[in-house]
C-alpha positions in Angstrom: -20.1 -0.6 -8.9 -22.3 1.0 -6.3 -22.2 -1.2 -3.2 -25.6 -2.1 -1.8 -26.4 -2.1 1.9 -25.4 -5.1 4.1 -27.3 -6.9 6.8 -26.8 -9.8 9.1 -28.7 -13.1 9.4 -28.0 -14.6 12.8 -28.8 -18.3 13.6 -27.6 -17.8 17.2 -25.2 -20.8 17.0 -24.1 -22.7 20.1 -20.4 -23.5 20.0 -19.3 -26.8 21.4 -18.5 -26.5 25.1 -20.7 -23.5 25.6 -24.4 -23.0 26.6 -27.5 -21.6 25.0 -27.2 -18.7 27.4 -23.7 -18.0 26.1 -25.0 -18.0 22.6 -27.7 -15.4 23.4 -25.2 -13.3 25.2 -22.8 -13.4 22.2 -25.6 -12.4 19.8 -26.5 -9.4 21.9 -22.9 -8.3 21.7 -22.7 -8.9 18.0 -25.9 -7.0 17.2 -24.6 -3.9 19.0 -21.3 -4.2 17.1 -23.1 -4.7 13.8 -25.1 -1.5 14.4 -22.0 0.4 15.1 -20.3 -1.0 12.0 -23.1 0.3 9.8 -25.2 -2.8 9.0 -28.7 -1.9 7.9 -30.6 -5.0 9.2 -30.2 -7.7 11.7 -32.4 -10.8 11.2 -33.0 -14.0 13.1 -33.8 -17.3 11.6 -36.3 -19.8 13.0 -35.2 -23.3 13.9 -36.7 -25.7 16.4 -35.2 -28.4 18.6 -31.7 -28.1 17.4 -28.9 -28.3 20.0 -26.6 -26.2 17.8 -28.8 -23.1 17.2 -31.1 -21.1 19.4 -33.9 -19.9 17.1 -37.2 -21.2 18.2 -38.7 -17.6 18.5 -37.4 -14.8 16.3 -39.8 -12.4 18.0 -38.2 -13.0 21.4 -34.7 -12.6 19.9 -35.8 -9.4 18.2 -37.2 -8.0 21.5 -33.9 -8.8 23.2 -31.9 -7.2 20.4 -34.1 -4.1 20.4 -33.4 -3.5 24.0 -29.6 -3.1 23.4 -29.7 -1.2 20.1 -30.8 2.2 18.9 -31.5 2.3 15.1 -30.7 -0.9 13.2 -33.7 -2.7 11.7 -34.5 -6.0 13.3 -36.5 -8.8 11.9 -37.1 -12.5 11.1 -35.4 -14.4 8.4 -37.8 -16.0 8.5 -40.9 -17.1 10.5 -41.7 -20.5 9.0 -45.5 -20.6 8.3 -47.0 -24.1 8.2 -50.6 -25.1 7.4 -51.5 -24.8 11.0 -49.5 -21.8 12.0 -51.6 -19.0 13.4 -51.0 -16.1 11.1 -53.0 -13.8 13.3 -50.6 -14.4 16.2 -47.6 -13.7 13.9 -49.2 -10.4 12.9 -49.9 -9.4 16.5 -46.4 -10.3 17.7 -44.7 -8.2 15.1 -47.1 -5.3 15.4 -46.3 -5.3 19.1 -42.6 -5.3 18.3 -43.2 -2.4 15.9 -45.0 -0.5 18.7 -42.0 -1.0 20.9 -39.4 -0.3 18.2 -41.2 1.9 15.6 -39.8 2.0 12.1 -37.3 -0.8 12.8 -39.2 -4.1 12.5 -39.0 -6.5 9.5 -41.4 -9.4 9.3 -39.9 -12.0 7.1 -42.0 -15.1 6.4 -41.4 -18.3 4.4 -43.0 -21.7 3.8 -42.1 -24.3 6.4 -40.1 -27.1 5.0 -41.8 -29.4 7.5 -45.0 -28.8 5.6 -43.8 -28.2 2.1 -40.9 -30.6 1.8 -38.4 -28.0 0.7 -38.0 -25.4 -2.1 -40.0 -25.5 -5.2 -38.0 -25.4 -8.4 -36.0 -27.6 -10.8 -34.7 -30.7 -9.2 -32.4 -31.6 -12.0 -30.1 -28.9 -13.4 -26.4 -29.0 -14.2 -23.9 -27.0 -12.3 -23.1 -23.7 -13.9 -20.9 -20.6 -13.4 -22.6 -17.3 -14.3 -20.8 -14.8 -16.6 -20.0 -12.8 -13.5 -18.3 -15.9 -11.9 -20.9 -17.0 -9.4 -21.1 -20.8 -8.8 -24.6 -22.2 -9.2 -24.4 -25.9 -8.0 -26.7 -28.7 -8.9 -29.9 -28.7 -6.8 -29.9 -30.4 -3.5 -32.7 -32.9 -2.9 -34.3 -31.7 0.4 -36.7 -34.6 0.6 -33.9 -36.7 2.1 -33.8 -34.2 5.1 -37.5 -34.0 5.7 -37.9 -37.8 5.4 -35.5 -38.3 8.3 -37.1 -39.7 11.5 -36.3 -36.6 13.6 -37.9 -34.3 11.0 -41.0 -36.5 11.0 -41.2 -36.1 14.8 -40.8 -32.3 14.4 -43.6 -32.2 11.9 -45.9 -34.1 14.3 -45.0 -31.5 17.0 -45.1 -28.3 14.9 -47.6 -29.0 12.1 -51.0 -30.0 13.4 -53.3 -31.9 11.1 -53.6 -31.7 7.3 -56.0 -28.7 7.1 -55.6 -25.0 7.6 -54.8 -22.2 5.2 -52.2 -22.6 2.5 -49.2 -20.3 2.4 -50.6 -17.7 0.0 -53.8 -17.4 2.1 -51.7 -17.0 5.3 -49.6 -14.2 3.8 -52.7 -12.4 2.5 -54.3 -12.6 6.0 -51.1 -11.2 7.6 -51.1 -8.4 5.0 -54.8 -7.6 5.8 -54.2 -7.6 9.5 -51.2 -5.3 9.2 -53.4 -3.0 7.1 -57.0 -2.2 7.7 -57.9 -5.5 9.4 -60.2 -8.4 8.5 -63.9 -8.5 8.2 -66.6 -5.8 8.2 -68.9 -4.2 10.8 -69.2 -6.1 14.1 -67.1 -8.9 12.7 -64.1 -6.7 11.9 -60.8 -7.6 13.6 -57.8 -5.4 13.6 -54.5 -5.2 15.5 -55.5 -2.1 17.5 -52.6 -0.2 16.1 -52.6 2.5 13.4 -51.2 1.1 10.1 -48.5 3.1 8.6 -44.8 3.4 7.9 -43.8 2.6 11.5 -45.4 -0.9 11.3 -43.5 -4.1 10.4 -42.3 -4.4 6.8 -43.4 -7.7 5.4 -41.2 -9.6 3.0 -41.1 -13.2 1.8 -38.2 -15.6 2.0 -37.7 -18.4 -0.4 -35.4 -20.7 -2.3 -37.9 -21.7 -5.1 -40.4 -20.4 -7.5 -43.7 -20.6 -5.6 -42.7 -18.1 -2.9 -40.9 -15.9 -5.4 -44.0 -15.7 -7.6 -46.3 -14.9 -4.6 -44.0 -12.1 -3.5 -44.1 -10.7 -7.0 -47.8 -11.0 -7.3 -48.4 -9.2 -4.0 -45.8 -6.5 -4.6 -43.7 -7.5 -1.6 -39.9 -7.5 -1.1 -38.3 -10.9 -1.6 -35.2 -12.5 0.0 -33.4 -15.3 -1.8 -31.3 -17.9 0.1 -28.0 -18.4 -1.6 -26.5 -19.4 1.8 -28.7 -22.4 2.3 -30.0 -23.3 -1.2 -27.6 -21.8 -3.6 -28.8 -23.7 -6.7 -32.2 -21.9 -6.7 -31.0 -18.3 -6.2 -31.1 -17.1 -9.9 -34.3 -19.0 -10.7 -36.2 -17.6 -7.7 -34.9 -14.0 -8.3 -35.8 -14.1 -12.0 -39.3 -15.5 -11.2 -39.9 -12.8 -8.6 -38.9 -10.0 -11.0 -41.0 -11.5 -13.8 -44.0 -11.8 -11.5 -43.7 -8.4 -9.8 -46.8 -6.2 -9.7 -46.3 -2.7 -8.2 -48.3 -2.2 -4.9 -48.9 0.5 -2.4 -46.1 -1.1 -0.4 -43.5 -1.3 -3.2 -43.3 0.3 -6.6 -40.5 -1.9 -8.0 -38.9 -5.2 -7.1 -36.6 -5.3 -4.1 -34.3 -8.3 -3.7 -32.2 -9.3 -0.7 -29.8 -12.2 -1.2 -28.0 -14.1 1.6 -24.5 -15.4 1.7 -22.5 -17.5 4.2 -19.1 -15.8 4.8 -16.0 -16.0 7.0 -13.4 -13.3 6.8 -10.1 -13.2 8.6 -6.7 -11.5 8.3 -5.3 -14.4 6.2 -6.9 -17.0 3.9 -5.4 -19.7 6.0 -6.9 -18.3 9.2 -10.3 -17.9 7.6 -10.2 -21.6 6.5 -9.3 -22.6 10.0 -12.2 -20.7 11.4 -14.5 -22.3 8.8 -13.2 -25.8 9.4 -16.3 -26.8 11.5 -18.8 -25.8 8.8 -18.9 -29.0 6.7 -19.6 -31.1 9.9 -22.3 -28.6 11.0 -24.0 -28.8 7.6 -23.7 -32.6 7.5 -25.6 -32.8 10.8 -28.4 -30.7 9.4 -28.7 -32.5 6.0 -28.4 -35.9 7.5 -31.7 -35.1 9.4 -30.2 -35.0 12.9 -30.4 -31.2 13.3 -27.6 -28.7 13.8 -24.9 -29.9 16.2 -23.1 -27.5 18.5 -20.5 -25.9 16.2 -17.2 -27.8 16.5 -13.7 -26.4 17.1 -11.2 -26.8 14.2 -9.6 -29.7 16.1 -12.9 -31.4 16.7 -13.8 -31.0 13.0 -10.4 -32.5 11.9 -11.0 -35.6 14.1 -14.3 -36.4 12.4 -14.5 -39.3 9.9 -16.3 -38.8 6.5 -17.6 -41.0 3.8 -17.7 -40.0 0.2 -21.5 -39.9 0.3 -21.3 -37.5 3.3 -18.9 -35.2 1.4 -21.3 -35.1 -1.5 -24.1 -34.2 0.9 -22.5 -30.9 1.9 -20.5 -30.2 -1.3 -22.8 -27.4 -2.6 -22.8 -25.5 0.7 -19.1 -25.8 1.3 -18.2 -24.6 -2.2 -20.6 -21.6 -2.1 -19.4 -20.4 1.3 -17.2 -17.3 0.9 -14.1 -17.9 3.0 -10.9 -15.8 2.9 -9.3 -12.5 3.6 -11.6 -9.5 3.8 -10.7 -8.5 0.3 -11.4 -12.0 -1.0 -14.8 -12.2 0.7 -15.8 -8.7 -0.5 -14.8 -9.6 -4.1 -17.1 -12.7 -3.9 -19.9 -10.6 -2.4 -19.6 -8.2 -5.3 -19.9 -11.1 -7.7 -23.0 -12.3 -5.9 -24.6 -8.9 -6.1 -23.7 -8.5 -9.7 -25.0 -11.9 -10.7 -28.3 -11.5 -8.9 -28.9 -7.8 -9.1 -29.5 -7.8 -5.4 -30.6 -4.5 -3.8 -29.2 -5.7 -0.4 -27.0 -8.5 0.8 -27.4 -10.2 4.2 -24.5 -12.2 5.7 -24.5 -15.2 8.0 -21.3 -16.2 9.7 -20.6 -19.1 12.1 -17.3 -19.7 13.9 -16.6 -21.5 17.1 -15.5 -18.3 18.9 -18.1 -15.6 18.7 -15.4 -13.0 18.7 -14.3 -14.2 15.3 -17.8 -13.8 14.1 -18.0 -10.3 15.3 -14.5 -9.4 13.9 -15.5 -10.9 10.5 -18.7 -8.7 10.3 -16.8 -5.6 11.3 -13.9 -6.1 8.9 -16.3 -6.7 6.0 -18.3 -3.6 6.8 -15.2 -1.5 6.9 -14.0 -2.8 3.5 -17.4 -2.6 2.0 -17.8 1.0 2.8 -14.2 2.0 2.0 
């Protein structure tokens, strides 16, 4: 099987006992090493008011990463558009980044869960294993997260009012601004930059059918989130391909699929490095927001209820943890099951050096 290109999705995690400044410094080291290892893309997620991740502004992180790299594509995975998000500002920011780093900027956008309540797709479906061996767990009910008191506070801070454009209108406005502009004559507004191949490449991110269908209808690339919503990956990819209409931007469907991975010299060591992952996911899905990533010892000392274990079960069982060969085998299964044109990897460990070493080892094995 021909192996597809790999990318990185960085949440800029803050390990327990460290500072946000440490997290940013670690990310700048890892993006340099990812470029040297041969990764095609390096994306930053958007998260707000979480003590355990630094992701309030993907555009700022992209600018920092661009200053220490030469050629790797940099982007957002993804800017979370809400009904009151200013799509014109997003287009301007990423056009500016593309001016500074021509031919290297990816603008990934998705629907904000604070506004939409989570992925659109089947809420009741049995767990399955594909013929290729990929686990598709039962859907997680995201409403329990967005109904939490902290998320209601975040919605009040980040999503103003009930009006504004819907997601499809926002995406089409961004497309227009990145192209020839909006309006005619004296009313015309454009970004003041020449549209072309050096501008930002727009793609949609999603875990459900609505975003997948929109990406297909507009002839845009699509990224599906196996790492955060594994139950919806096949449904969303299938809907995207079924809905795809060729455009001047893209003549055939292009799919990127994400995976959460940890590779180490031995399976036991990889499991140790991943020991904090269930607690980290629990903090997110309980509605508290991501905690600073715990050490293996801190994770072992935490108490769990059966309900809390069920809360994180789908994420834990779809994380690829093991030796490099074991992780690569599971990535091959993911690529085969989804038909992905690219894979993007996210890795969180307490020590940033273990993150970097995991990325480097996977890249070496993948290209061997």
